[in-house]
N, C-alpha and C positions, 0 to 999 in steps of 0.2 A: 505582385500577385494579389488576388482577392482575399486569400485566406486570412492574412493578418488583420485586414479591415473587418472581416466577419467576426474574428475572434474578439477584437476590441469592442465591437458593438454588442456582441453576445455577453461579454463580461459586464458591460454597463447595465444591461437588463438583469443580469444575475444580481448585481448590487441592489437594484430596485426591488427584485424579488425578495431578497433578504429583509429589506426594510418593510416591505408589505407583510411578509410572514410574521415578523416581530410585532407589527402593529395589530394584526388580526389576533395573534395569540395573547397579546397583552390585554386587548379589549375583551376577549371571550373568557380567558382564564384568570384575569386579574393577577398577572405575574408580579412578583416582587422585583425590586431593582436587581437583587442578586440573581434571581432566576432569569430575568431578561438578559443580563450580561452573559450567563452561561449558555443560554439558548442561542444568542447572537454569535458566540464563539463557535458553537457547533456548526451553525449554518455557514459561517465564514470559512471554516475548515473544509466543508463540503464544496463550497464554491472554488476555493483554492486548489482542491484536489482535482476538480474538473479541468481547471486551467492547466495544471501540471500534466494531466494525462493527455490533453490535446497536444501540448508542446512535445511530449515524448513520442507520441504517435507520428507527428510530423517529421521528427528526426530520423526515423527508420524507413521512411517511404522513399521510393524512387520518384523521379519527376512525373512519370506517367501515373503512378499511384496517387501522387499529390493532387493531380488534376481531378481524379475520381473523388478524392477526399473533399476537395473544394466543392464539388458538385453536391456531395452529401451535406456539407456544412451549409451550403446555400439553401438546400432544402429545409434544413433546421431553421435557418433565419426566415425562410418563407412561412414556417409555422408561427414564428414570432410575429411576423407581419400580419398574419391572419388574426392573431390575438389583438393587435392594435387596431386592425380594421374593424374587428368586432366592437372594440371600445368606441371607435369612431361612429358606428351606428348607434350605440347607446347614447353618445354625446351629440346626437342629431347631426352627424356628419362633420362635427367640428374637430379641431385639434390635430391629433397625431396622424390620422389617416390622410388628411390633406397634405401634410408636410412630408410624411415618411412613406405613405402607401403608394403614391404616384397615381395609379389607375383609379378611375371613378371620380376624380375631381370635377371634370366637366359635367358629369351626370348630377353631381350634388348641386351644381349651380344652375342647371338647365331651367328648372321651373321658375326660380326666383328671378333670373335675368332674361328668361324667354330666349334661350339659345337655340340655334338651329342644330340639326344633327351634325352638320359639317363642323360647326364651332365646337361642339362637344368633343368630337374626334380630335381636333387640333389641340384643344386644351389638355385632353388626356395624354396626347403625345408629348406635349411640353412638360407635363407633370412627371411622366415616366422618365424623361431625360434628366429632369431635375432631381429625381429620387437618388440617383447614384451620387450626385454632388452632396446631397443632404447626409447620406450615410457616411461619406468621407469626413465631413465636418464633425458629425456627432461622435465618430470613432476616434478622432484625434485626441479627445479628452482635454481637460483643463478648461478654465473659463466657466461662465454661467451657462448651463445646459439649456435652461429655458430661454435665455437670450439668444443662443444659437438657433433654437427652433423658430423663434420669432423672426430672426434675421433671414433664415431660409424661407420662411412663409412669405415675408415681404418681397424677397427676390423673385419667388415664383409668381407673385401677384403682378410684378412689373412685366414679366414675360407674357402673362395672360392678356394684359390690357390691349396690346395691338390687335388681338384677335376680335375684340369687341367693337360694337358700333358706338357712336357718341352717346346715345340714350342708355345703352347698357353700361357704359363706363360710369355714368352718373350714379347708378345703383351699385356698381361693383365695389367701390371703396368701403361702403358700410357693410355690405355682405361679406367681404373678405376680412374686414376687421373683426366681425363676429366669429370668424373661424380661426382667429389667432390662438395658437397653443397657449400663450401666456394667460389668456382669459380663463382657461381651465387650470393650468398648472399653478397660477398664483391666487388660487382661492375663488375662482369664478364659478365653481360648482360644475355639475355635469351638463348644464343647459347653456352655458356661455352667457355673455352679457354681464351687467352689473349685478352682483349677488345681493347687495343691499337694496337696490331698487326693486328687484324681483321679490325680495322678502316683504318689503313694506306694501307692495301692491297686493300680495297674497293675504296679508294680515288685515288690511282694510280697517285700520284703527280710526274711529271717528274723531276722538278728542285730540286736538293738536299737541297738547302737553304730553299726553300718554304716548302718542306716536313718536314725538321727539325723544322721549326717554328710551323707548324700545329701539329706535333707530340707532341711538348712540351705542347701545349694547350690541346690536347686530354688527355694527362697524368694528367693535372691539373683537368680536368672535372671528369675523372675516380676516382682520389684520393678523390675529394670533395664528390662525390656520395657515395663512400665506407664509408667515415666518417659519412655521413648523414644516410645511411642505417643502420649502426651499432649503431646509437644513439637510435633507437627504443628498442633494447635489453637492452641498458643501462637504459633507462627510466623504463622499467618493473622491472629490478633488484632493482633500487633505490627506486621505489614505494613500493616494497615488504619489503625492509629493513626499510623504514620509518614507514610502517604500523605495523611492529613487535615491534617497539620501543615505549612502552607505556609512557616513561618518556618525550617524546617530547611535547612541548607546541604547541598550534595552530600557534603562531608567528613563531616558529622554522620551522614548516611544511610549512607555507606560504613562508618563505624565501627560503627553499630548492626547492619548486615548482617554485618559481620565477627564481631561478638560472638555473633550468632545461629548463624552457621556453626560457630564454635568450640564453642558449647554443644552443638550437634547432634553434632559430632565426638566430644566427650567422652562423651555419652550412648551413642553407637554403640560406642565403645571399652569402656565399662562393661558394656554388654550382651554384647559379644563376649568379654570377659574372663570374665564370669560363666558363659557357656556352655562355654568351654574348661576352666574349673576343674571344672565338673560332669562333662564328658566324661572328665576324667582319673581319676575315681573310680567310674565305672560301666563295665559291659561293653558290647560292641557291640550285643548283643541288647537290653539295657536302653535303649541310645541310640535304637534303632529304635522302641521303645515311646514314648519321649518325643517323638520326631519326629512320630509318629502323633497324639499328643495336642497337638501344636503348642506344646510347651514348648521344644523345641530346633528350630533351623532349619538 
């Protein structure tokens, strides 16, 4: 049935929502570590309660009612997809929408590759078929989520190539690589491509020595952010593994959670330190440019 798949995928996004909410609250309210832990616990309980309620509802339904419930859940996931498609537009059509959204992929590529309407239609059909496979892989859990997204992205690219002419295929590899989810998820910023290169092009520092010093710090910021962004996926995987292990005592779970919190705190400090060091060697005007490029926050 489709429902377990939808539930799994929905819960993945719930975990991401918790992490995002914590990040926003911490940045806006300057939460202490103790406050962050308490707020995270509250949000986690809410997410767990939603999961439990869905499972209990499923238990009391007839087969016919389950079908209607599946349709309802599919509608909810459609709303989630719209959210990611909206992000896709913000990211200039890159990342999630191409991999997860299915429809619109051909249109995104039409101008760049000079696709015919027939090619656009065929590519959209291929992307729509690929979407179901993508959801299944993402909902299975475990492994590196970003890696799975990139693998699905590459697989769809191979399906698209036969639709293209020889000239279009020459342009396709670069165009498709620019739409790789990993370029965004691994610190590539919202515009795709190499964030360090974009930053240096925007700053236009004339003195080679000054440019080299700034570039070194930009690289540190991008690396620290990549590690911090990747931590959310690690937390989700680790939590699922712990939850499945019935032999673990409460003390063992508490220790594991403490280690995860300590690792997150260390990554956040590393990212913060890297940003402060970068700000110390650039002007306020240059800082504004890096904020606009999503290098600094």
